[in-house]
C-alpha positions in Angstrom: 100.1 95.8 97.9 99.2 96.7 94.2 100.6 96.9 90.9 102.5 100.4 91.6 104.7 98.6 94.2 104.5 94.9 93.2 108.2 95.0 91.7 109.7 96.9 94.2 108.5 94.0 96.9 109.6 91.4 94.6 113.3 93.2 94.3 113.3 93.9 98.2 112.1 90.0 98.9 114.8 88.8 96.6 117.7 91.1 97.9 116.9 89.8 101.2 117.1 85.9 100.2 120.3 86.7 98.2 121.8 88.1 101.2 120.6 85.7 103.7 122.1 83.0 101.3 125.5 85.0 100.7 125.7 84.9 104.5 124.8 81.2 104.7 127.1 80.2 102.1 130.3 82.0 103.8 129.3 80.6 107.1 129.2 77.3 105.6 132.4 77.6 103.9 134.2 78.9 107.0 132.7 75.9 109.0 134.0 73.5 106.6 137.8 75.1 106.3 137.7 75.1 110.1 137.2 71.5 110.2 139.9 71.0 107.5 137.8 69.9 104.6 138.1 70.8 101.0 135.5 73.2 99.7 135.3 73.6 95.9 132.6 75.4 93.9 132.3 74.2 90.5 131.6 76.4 87.8 128.5 74.4 86.7 126.9 74.7 90.1 127.4 78.2 90.0 126.0 78.6 86.3 123.0 76.7 87.6 122.5 78.9 90.5 122.4 82.1 88.1 119.7 80.1 86.0 118.0 79.6 88.9 117.7 83.3 90.2 117.3 84.7 86.7 114.1 82.2 86.4 112.6 83.8 89.5 113.2 87.1 88.2 111.9 86.4 85.0 108.8 84.7 86.5 108.5 87.9 88.7 108.4 90.4 85.5 105.9 88.1 84.0 103.4 87.6 86.5 103.6 91.6 86.7 102.9 92.1 83.1 100.1 89.6 83.5 98.6 91.4 86.6 98.6 94.7 84.6 96.8 93.1 81.5 94.1 91.6 83.7 93.7 94.9 85.5 93.4 96.8 81.9 90.7 93.6 81.3 88.8 94.3 84.3 88.0 98.0 83.3 86.5 97.0 80.0 83.1 95.5 81.7 83.6 97.3 85.1 84.8 100.8 83.8 87.9 102.5 83.9 87.3 103.9 87.4 87.2 100.2 89.2 91.0 99.8 87.7 92.6 102.9 87.3 92.6 106.5 89.5 92.1 109.9 88.3 91.7 113.4 89.6 88.3 114.1 91.3 85.7 116.4 89.8 85.5 119.5 91.9 82.0 121.2 92.5 81.8 124.9 91.7 80.9 127.3 94.4 78.4 129.1 92.5 78.5 131.5 89.4 77.2 135.2 88.9 74.5 135.8 86.3 77.1 137.2 83.8 77.7 136.6 80.2 80.7 134.7 81.3 79.1 132.4 83.7 75.9 132.0 81.2 78.3 130.7 78.7 79.4 127.8 81.4 82.4 129.4 82.7 83.2 130.2 86.2 84.5 133.8 87.0 87.6 132.2 88.6 88.7 130.5 85.4 88.1 127.0 86.6 86.5 124.3 84.1 83.0 123.5 84.3 82.0 119.9 85.5 81.6 118.7 81.8 85.0 120.0 81.1 86.5 118.0 84.1 84.5 115.0 83.3 85.8 114.9 79.6 89.3 115.7 81.2 88.8 112.6 83.5 87.7 110.4 80.5 90.8 111.2 79.0 93.2 110.8 82.2 91.5 107.4 82.4 91.6 106.3 78.9 95.3 107.3 78.8 96.0 105.0 81.9 94.5 102.1 80.2 96.3 102.3 76.8 99.6 102.4 79.2 98.3 99.8 81.2 98.0 97.4 78.3 101.3 98.4 76.6 103.5 98.2 80.0 101.6 94.6 80.7 102.2 93.5 77.4 106.0 94.5 77.5 106.4 93.2 81.0 104.8 89.7 80.0 106.6 89.6 76.9 110.3 90.1 78.2 109.3 88.5 81.7 108.1 85.6 79.7 111.4 85.2 77.2 113.6 85.3 80.4 111.8 82.9 82.1 111.5 80.5 79.3 115.1 80.7 78.2 116.7 80.2 81.5 114.3 77.6 82.3 115.0 75.5 79.1 118.6 76.1 79.7 118.6 75.2 83.7 116.8 71.9 82.2 119.5 71.1 79.7 122.3 72.0 82.0 120.7 69.6 85.0 120.1 66.6 82.7 121.4 63.5 84.5 122.6 65.3 87.5 120.0 65.0 90.3 122.1 65.6 93.4 122.6 69.4 92.0 119.1 69.7 91.1 117.8 69.1 94.5 120.5 70.9 96.1 118.9 74.2 94.3 115.7 73.2 93.5 114.6 73.2 97.2 115.3 76.6 97.7 114.2 77.7 94.5 110.6 76.2 95.4 110.7 77.7 99.0 111.6 81.2 97.8 108.6 81.1 94.8 105.9 79.5 97.5 106.9 82.4 100.1 106.8 85.1 97.2 103.2 84.1 96.0 102.1 82.7 99.3 102.6 86.1 101.0 101.4 88.1 98.1 98.0 85.6 97.6 97.5 86.0 101.2 97.9 89.9 101.4 96.0 90.6 98.0 93.3 88.1 98.0 91.1 89.3 101.2 91.9 93.0 100.5 91.5 92.8 96.7 88.0 91.1 97.4 86.6 93.5 100.0 87.7 96.6 98.1 85.9 95.1 95.2 82.7 94.4 96.8 83.0 98.0 98.8 83.3 99.4 95.4 79.7 98.6 94.4 77.9 97.6 97.4 78.9 99.9 100.2 80.2 102.8 98.8 78.5 104.3 95.5 80.5 105.4 92.9 81.4 109.0 93.5 83.2 111.1 91.0 83.6 114.1 93.2 86.0 112.3 95.5 89.4 110.7 95.5 89.4 106.7 95.9 91.6 104.2 95.5 90.5 101.5 92.5 90.0 98.1 93.6 91.4 96.6 90.1 95.0 96.4 90.8 94.7 94.3 94.2 92.0 91.9 92.7 94.0 91.4 89.4 97.0 90.9 91.8 95.3 88.2 93.8 93.7 86.8 90.8 97.2 86.1 89.1 99.3 85.3 92.3 96.5 82.7 93.8 97.0 80.0 91.1 100.5 80.2 90.9 100.9 80.3 94.6 98.6 76.8 94.3 100.7 75.5 91.5 104.0 75.9 93.4 102.5 74.8 96.7 101.8 71.3 95.0 105.3 71.2 93.7 106.5 71.7 96.7 104.6 68.9 98.6 105.4 66.5 95.6 109.2 67.1 96.6 108.1 66.5 100.1 106.8 63.5 99.3 109.9 62.1 97.2 111.9 63.0 100.5 109.7 60.3 102.2 
């Protein structure tokens, strides 16, 4: 899991959770109807459910943007190669002693190593600027959506502890699963990739390698959020006795 497929993972997970919730709700209503009980769903409850779902989506976008920004930040002291990938440099097979080769051009028309390095540096710099822009946009709009819906949800649930308990518990479990799974996947792999990048394998510009920055940035963002919601879930368990 890296920054490129982070949001698709979130979307797929939320889709599965939503599908399971719909199926569970339908089964629950059918059982209530068969038992002869009256089934009513208030508009207030549906609005609260929407606010919880929108809060999750907004938080996911916010976290994605924060990971993109951190990945860009890591490339400042550690180098652009640490956070972004670019086309490797191809070694020339050799040149003939002609006027064209003496000027640094291959007879095949291929660029020299210096030209490839300059082009690769431009690609990495462009990826860095795009990462900052993409991260800032995602963080801003994700934080805006999350903050607005969180505020509206708390205003709506003021004084309705029963309704809050019904939706808050699945909300905490969903976020705990998302960030727990993400942390377990990215923390060891991101740490390993970062160590291997400098210790086991030397930096090589003539071969393609996946940069360790995206996984490391994702794990650094995911892990504290995971711990935060883990503590919130434990507090809910203690309240239940």
